N, C-alpha and C positions, 0 to 999 in steps of 0.2 A: 534509476540511475543512484548511485549510492557509494559511500565512502563502507566498505564491508570487511569487517575484521572476524576471522572464523577460528576460533579455535587454539589459538595465540598462545604459545609458550616462550618467553625469552630468562635468560639470565642475565645475571651480571658476568663481567668477563672472569672472577675468580668461580664461577660456576653455580652461583645464590640465585636459585629460581624464583622469581618475583610475580610474572606474570604467569600462572597455573590452569590456561584455557577459556581464554576472552573471547568471547563470542556478542558480536555489537554491527547492528546495522542500523546508519544512517542515513535516511534516503536524505536529496535535494529538495529543499523546502521544507526542513522540519529543523525544529533543535531540541538535541539530548543535551540529559543534565548527568553527570554520577556526581556522585557523594560518596564519601566512607570515609571509615577512621583512618589517621594517620597510620602510615605503612601498609596501606591496602592494596598499591599499585597503580592508583590513578595516574599520576603524575611518569611513571615508568612508561604507563599503555600511550600519554603523549608523544614522548621522546621517542618510545620503539618504533610509533607510525610516520614522525617525522625524520627519521635514521638518524638519531644520537649514537654514535660511534662505540658509547660505554656499554651497550648491550648488545647479547649474542641470543638471535631467533633461532630456538631449534625446533621447536614447526608452528603450523595452523599457515595463517594468508592473511594480505592485507590488501584489496582490491578496490581502483577507485574508477569506479563506471566501467567494470569488468577486467582493468588492466590492471596486472600486481604489480606494485610498487617495491614491495621487499629487496629487489634486485637493484633498485635505483637509486642514487648517491642523492646526499640530502638539498643538493641543489636542485638537481633533475625533479626530487617529488616536489619540490617547490614551484619549479616549474610548470609541473602537472598539473597545480591547482591545490596542494596540501598547505594550510598555512599555523603556525603555530604562533601563540603570543608565551612568553614564560613567566613562572611566576614570578622569577627575579632577573628580570632583563641586563643582558650582559654591555657593559659600557665597552666605545667604541674610539679612544681615546685620536685626536688628530682628523676625526670624518666627519664632516658637516651633516646635518640630520639631511638637510636639502641634495648634498651628491649619494648621501645612502640610498636613499629611496629612490631617488634618478638612476642609478647605477643597477638599483635591481630591475626597475622598469624597463631599462634597456635591455637588460640580457634576456629580455622574454618576447623582444621586437626580432623577428626574421631577420639573419645577415647582410648586413647591407645598409639595413632601416634605421634611420637616426627618429632619436625623441622629439617633439617639436620644443624649444623650450619655451616659446612664450605660454602654447597651453600645458605644460606640464605646470607654471607657476602658476598658473590659475587655477589648475585644478588643487594642487597644492594648497595656496591659501586660503580656498572653499572651506576644503577639508580643515585645516586648524580653526578658521571660523569656528563650525560647528561643534570643536572639539575645546572651544573657548583656550585655543592655547596664541601667546602671543606670536608675534612673528617674527622676534627674534631666534627664538627658538631653530630659525632653518638655518640658521648658520653656526649654533653650536656643536660643537663632536655630541655624536650619538651617545645619550643619557649619563653622559661626562656632569658630575653636579647636579645631576638630575634628583627633585623629591621623588618621594616613593609615588605620589599620586601623579607627578610629570612621567615618570619612565612608563604609569600604565597606560595615559592618554596618548604616550609616543608610541607605544606599541599597537592601538586603537588605528592610529594614523598610518601607520603601516599597511596595517589589514584592510583600511578604505583604500589607499593606495592601487595597493596590490592585485585589491580586487578577483582572490583565489574563493575554488570553485568550495570546499572545504576548510572551516576553519577551527582550529582547537584552541581556546583559551582558556589555559592551567590556571587556575586560582586569581583569575584578573581582578577578584575583588578584593585579594588579600593587601592590608595599607591603606585601603582607600575611606577617606571620612566620606558621609553621605552626601556632601556634593559632589565629590570628586567621583564615586560612585555613579550617582545619577547623570554626570555627563559622558563615562565611561559607556553604560546602559544605554544612552541618546545612541552613540557613535556607532555600537553593535546593532541596535534595533536598526539604525540607516542601511545597515548591509543585509536583513532579511531581507528574501525576495524565492521564487521558485525556481530558482537556479541554484542553490546556494544552501548548503547543508553548515550546522554546528554543533560543535560538543563543546560543551559549559564543564570544566570541573571547580567544583568547589565544596566548601565545610557547612555553608550556611545558605540557611533560608532567603538571607536578604538582597541578595543579586538578582534569586528570581522571583522576587517580587516586582525588580523592572527589568528582567527579560525573561519573558515568560516561555519556558520550558515546554512543549508538548508530550515530550516522555522524560520521566526522570528513573534513571538505575543507580544502586546502590552495589559498590564494591567491598568486596573482604576476602580478607588473604589470598589477591591474586586474579579474585575473579568475579563475574557479574550473578550478587546472590539473591537480589531481587529486581524487579522492573516493574511500574507503574505509570499513571499520571501524574499530573502537577501535585496531587493531592498526598504523594509519598513521601514527597521532602515536609511538609507540614507533619506529617507524622514522626518526623526521625529528628524534626526540631522537639516537637513538643514529648515524645518519649525518648531519644538520644539510641543508641546502637542497640540495644540489649534487647530490643523489640525482636531484632533479625535473626534471635535464636529458637524465635516461636515459627510453627510451622509457616507456611504461606499459603492463606486463605484461597482455595479454590477460583 
């Protein structure tokens, strides 16, 4: 069972090609990381998998546990088990955090079944405690007036509460100080299991010091150009991306 991206090509709405044949498989139970220079297509890949309307898939496939998801809407992909934590989380004025997450969970229940309010808030508060979030954030509008670190913690709170099959974290470490990074990593690590796969998109090795990947992939010019173990991230940190021009060792 896996999230399988096969020979995926995608363009912007104006026809500019961004993804040029990405193939990547993320089995349940594994954490994969993608690194690469700016403009290589990393964030585009995450948005295409999640169903962002600003991109057009021209060929290739994305399957979730063997079922095609490219024909599904964004909310259908989410209910099927895909979660995307954005690099720049959006603000949702007028909708409280508690109501936002509750509505998302309610949408996943069978028709006619209601979420138990007492059990919901008990679970929500426990997850907020894990992420060292003040309870007052339940009443605040989603991300409105939040600091960068607070927004990222809020994304991880949504991840933990929604309990998806596959989680894509797009530069979750961006803008975090070391203390916030440790807390966010603790939340992500609490979700690691044999029943869930993760794709981490990052520029920096430091995130991978706290969320240990099983595999690291390097993306450049819309393709995966190098794959390896965690040591590949250390090589990137030490040598930069120029070494990608060298032939890979057999």
